C-alpha positions as CSV (number, residue, x, y, z in Angstrom):
1,X,18.6,-5.6,1.0
2,X,15.4,-3.6,1.6
3,X,16.0,-0.4,3.6
4,X,13.2,0.8,5.9
5,X,12.3,3.9,7.8
6,X,9.9,3.5,10.8
7,X,7.6,6.4,11.6
8,X,5.4,6.6,14.7
9,X,4.9,9.2,17.5
10,X,4.8,6.4,20.1
11,X,8.4,5.6,20.9
12,X,7.6,2.1,22.2
13,X,5.8,1.1,19.0
14,X,8.5,2.7,16.9
15,X,11.3,0.9,18.6
16,X,9.4,-2.4,18.6
17,X,8.7,-2.3,14.9
18,X,12.4,-1.3,14.3
19,X,13.6,-4.3,16.4
20,X,11.3,-6.8,14.6
21,X,12.3,-5.6,11.1
22,X,16.0,-5.1,11.9
23,X,16.2,-8.8,13.0
24,X,15.5,-9.9,9.4
25,X,18.5,-10.6,7.2
26,X,17.0,-8.9,4.1
27,X,15.7,-5.8,5.9
28,X,17.7,-2.9,7.2
29,X,16.1,-0.2,9.4
30,X,18.1,2.9,8.4
31,X,16.3,5.3,10.7
32,X,13.3,6.1,12.8
33,X,11.1,9.3,12.9
34,X,8.6,10.6,15.4
35,X,6.2,12.5,13.1
36,X,5.4,13.2,9.5
37,X,7.7,16.1,9.1
38,X,10.7,14.0,10.3
39,X,9.6,11.2,8.0
40,X,9.8,13.5,4.9
41,X,13.1,14.9,6.0
42,X,14.7,11.5,6.8
43,X,13.4,10.1,3.5
44,X,15.0,12.9,1.5
45,X,18.3,12.2,3.3
46,X,18.3,8.4,3.3
47,X,16.0,7.4,0.4
48,X,14.6,4.2,2.1
49,X,12.9,1.6,0.0
50,X,9.9,1.4,2.4
51,X,8.5,3.8,4.9
52,X,6.4,2.2,7.7
53,X,4.1,5.2,8.5
54,X,1.7,5.7,11.4
55,X,-1.5,7.4,10.2
56,X,-2.5,9.5,13.2
57,X,0.3,11.8,14.4
58,X,0.4,15.3,15.8
59,X,1.5,18.0,13.4
60,X,2.1,16.6,10.0
61,X,0.0,13.3,10.0
62,X,0.7,10.2,8.0
63,X,-1.7,11.1,5.2
64,X,-0.1,14.3,4.3
65,X,3.4,12.9,4.8
66,X,2.5,10.0,2.5
67,X,1.2,12.5,-0.1
68,X,4.5,14.4,0.0
69,X,6.6,11.3,-0.2
70,X,5.0,9.8,-3.2
71,X,5.4,13.1,-5.1
72,X,9.2,12.8,-4.9
73,X,11.2,11.9,-8.1
74,X,12.1,8.5,-6.7
75,X,9.4,7.8,-4.1
76,X,9.6,5.1,-1.4
77,X,6.9,2.5,-1.0
78,X,4.7,3.4,2.0
79,X,3.0,1.0,4.4
80,X,0.6,2.7,6.8
81,X,-0.1,1.3,10.2
82,X,-3.3,2.0,12.2
83,X,-5.0,1.0,15.4
84,X,-8.4,0.5,14.0
85,X,-9.1,-1.6,10.9
86,X,-12.0,0.5,9.7
87,X,-10.4,3.9,10.3
88,X,-11.5,6.2,7.5
89,X,-8.0,7.7,7.6
90,X,-6.6,4.4,6.2
91,X,-8.6,4.8,3.0
92,X,-7.5,8.4,2.7
93,X,-3.9,7.3,3.1
94,X,-4.2,4.7,0.4
95,X,-5.8,7.2,-1.9
96,X,-2.9,9.6,-1.0
97,X,-0.5,7.0,-2.4
98,X,0.2,4.5,0.4
99,X,0.8,1.0,-1.0
100,X,-0.8,-1.0,1.8
101,X,-1.8,-0.9,5.5
102,X,-1.4,-3.0,8.6
103,X,-3.0,-3.0,12.0
104,X,-0.7,-2.2,15.0
105,X,-1.9,-5.3,16.8
106,X,-0.5,-7.5,13.9
107,X,2.1,-10.1,14.8
108,X,5.7,-9.8,14.0
109,X,5.5,-12.2,11.1
110,X,2.6,-10.2,9.6
111,X,4.7,-7.0,9.8
112,X,7.6,-8.6,8.1
113,X,5.4,-10.0,5.4
114,X,3.7,-6.7,4.8
115,X,7.0,-4.8,4.4
116,X,8.2,-7.4,1.9
117,X,5.0,-7.4,0.0
118,X,4.9,-3.6,-0.3
119,X,8.6,-3.5,-1.2
120,X,8.1,-6.0,-4.0
121,X,5.2,-3.9,-5.5
122,X,3.6,-7.2,-6.5
123,X,0.5,-8.1,-4.6
124,X,-2.1,-6.4,-2.4
125,X,-2.4,-6.5,1.3
126,X,-5.8,-7.3,2.8
127,X,-8.1,-6.8,-0.2
128,X,-11.2,-7.7,1.8
129,X,-10.4,-5.0,4.4
130,X,-9.9,-2.4,1.6
131,X,-13.3,-3.5,0.1
132,X,-14.9,-3.0,3.6
133,X,-13.3,0.4,4.0
134,X,-14.7,1.5,0.6
135,X,-18.2,0.2,1.6
136,X,-18.1,2.1,4.9
137,X,-17.2,5.4,3.3
138,X,-20.0,7.3,1.7
139,X,-18.7,8.6,-1.7
140,X,-20.0,9.0,-5.3
141,X,-19.9,5.8,-7.3
142,X,-17.1,5.8,-9.9
143,X,-17.5,4.8,-13.5
144,X,-14.7,2.7,-15.0
145,X,-13.5,3.2,-18.5
146,X,-13.9,0.5,-21.1
147,X,-11.7,-2.5,-20.3
148,X,-10.7,-5.3,-22.6
149,X,-11.8,-8.8,-21.5
150,X,-8.2,-9.6,-20.4
151,X,-7.9,-6.3,-18.5
152,X,-11.1,-7.1,-16.7
153,X,-9.9,-10.5,-15.7
154,X,-6.6,-9.1,-14.4
155,X,-8.4,-6.4,-12.4
156,X,-10.6,-9.0,-10.7
157,X,-7.6,-11.0,-9.8
158,X,-5.7,-7.9,-8.5
159,X,-8.7,-7.3,-6.3
160,X,-8.3,-10.7,-4.8
161,X,-4.7,-9.9,-3.8
162,X,-3.0,-12.0,-6.5
163,X,0.6,-11.4,-7.4
164,X,1.7,-11.1,-11.1
165,X,3.0,-14.7,-10.9
166,X,-0.3,-16.0,-9.5
167,X,-2.3,-14.1,-12.2
168,X,0.0,-15.5,-14.9
169,X,-0.7,-19.0,-13.6
170,X,-4.4,-18.6,-13.4
171,X,-4.8,-17.0,-16.8
172,X,-2.1,-19.1,-18.5
173,X,-0.1,-16.0,-19.5
174,X,3.6,-15.0,-19.2
175,X,4.5,-12.7,-16.4
176,X,5.7,-10.0,-18.8
177,X,2.2,-10.1,-20.5
178,X,0.6,-9.7,-17.1
179,X,2.8,-6.7,-16.3
180,X,1.7,-5.2,-19.6
181,X,-1.9,-5.6,-18.7
182,X,-1.4,-4.2,-15.2
183,X,0.4,-1.1,-16.7
184,X,-2.5,-0.6,-19.1
185,X,-5.0,-0.9,-16.3
186,X,-3.2,1.7,-14.2
187,X,-3.1,4.1,-17.2
188,X,-6.8,3.7,-18.0
189,X,-7.9,4.0,-14.3
190,X,-5.5,6.9,-13.7
191,X,-4.2,5.0,-10.8
192,X,-0.7,5.3,-9.3
193,X,-0.4,1.6,-8.4
194,X,-2.4,-1.6,-8.1
195,X,-3.9,-0.5,-4.7
196,X,-5.5,2.5,-6.2
197,X,-6.7,0.5,-9.2
198,X,-8.4,-1.9,-6.8
199,X,-10.0,0.9,-4.8
200,X,-11.4,2.2,-8.1
201,X,-12.8,-1.3,-8.9
202,X,-14.5,-1.5,-5.5
203,X,-15.9,2.1,-5.7
204,X,-17.4,1.4,-9.1
205,X,-19.0,-1.9,-8.1
206,X,-16.9,-3.7,-10.7
207,X,-15.9,-6.1,-8.0
208,X,-16.9,-6.6,-4.4
209,X,-20.6,-6.6,-4.9
210,X,-21.3,-9.8,-3.1
């Protein structure tokens, strides 16, 4: 069972998300919160597996709340939600430690899929949208460290949103071997998770140049 905390300053959005997720047999909405400060407090109390976090909120916004949550000893996975796909706040939230993002206009099935994907920590939501966010944000180009041939192959597949199982199938490797390569990549790129690793790959031009 995956436990979920839903955070949004709009009560109708918050209750709607909670109802959709709570109807799934493998998801349990343990609480709701109306702002970032409440999200941090409820997370400390309830230790949910996933926090569905609005980005723009008065007071403590979703970016700073995410930053505080991922610093915890046993941090939750964070899925940020936004009204606009190309909102620069989304990229800030991902760099702060969020593990994926979703548009508020997404359908119920997309919301459920996004929560499950983020909870599994195995896969990347909307890699093309992340690439476009990076392109739209003016920032210095990054330089990647030296990668082995296999690490480079794995990073390219991560940037396409492939799961570990899919990478293993495409490269004819065992899943444990893929996990080892992913861990090595995260260390070399100084990335907290695969989302940050892919952002680094896009920012450096290693992938996404077409």
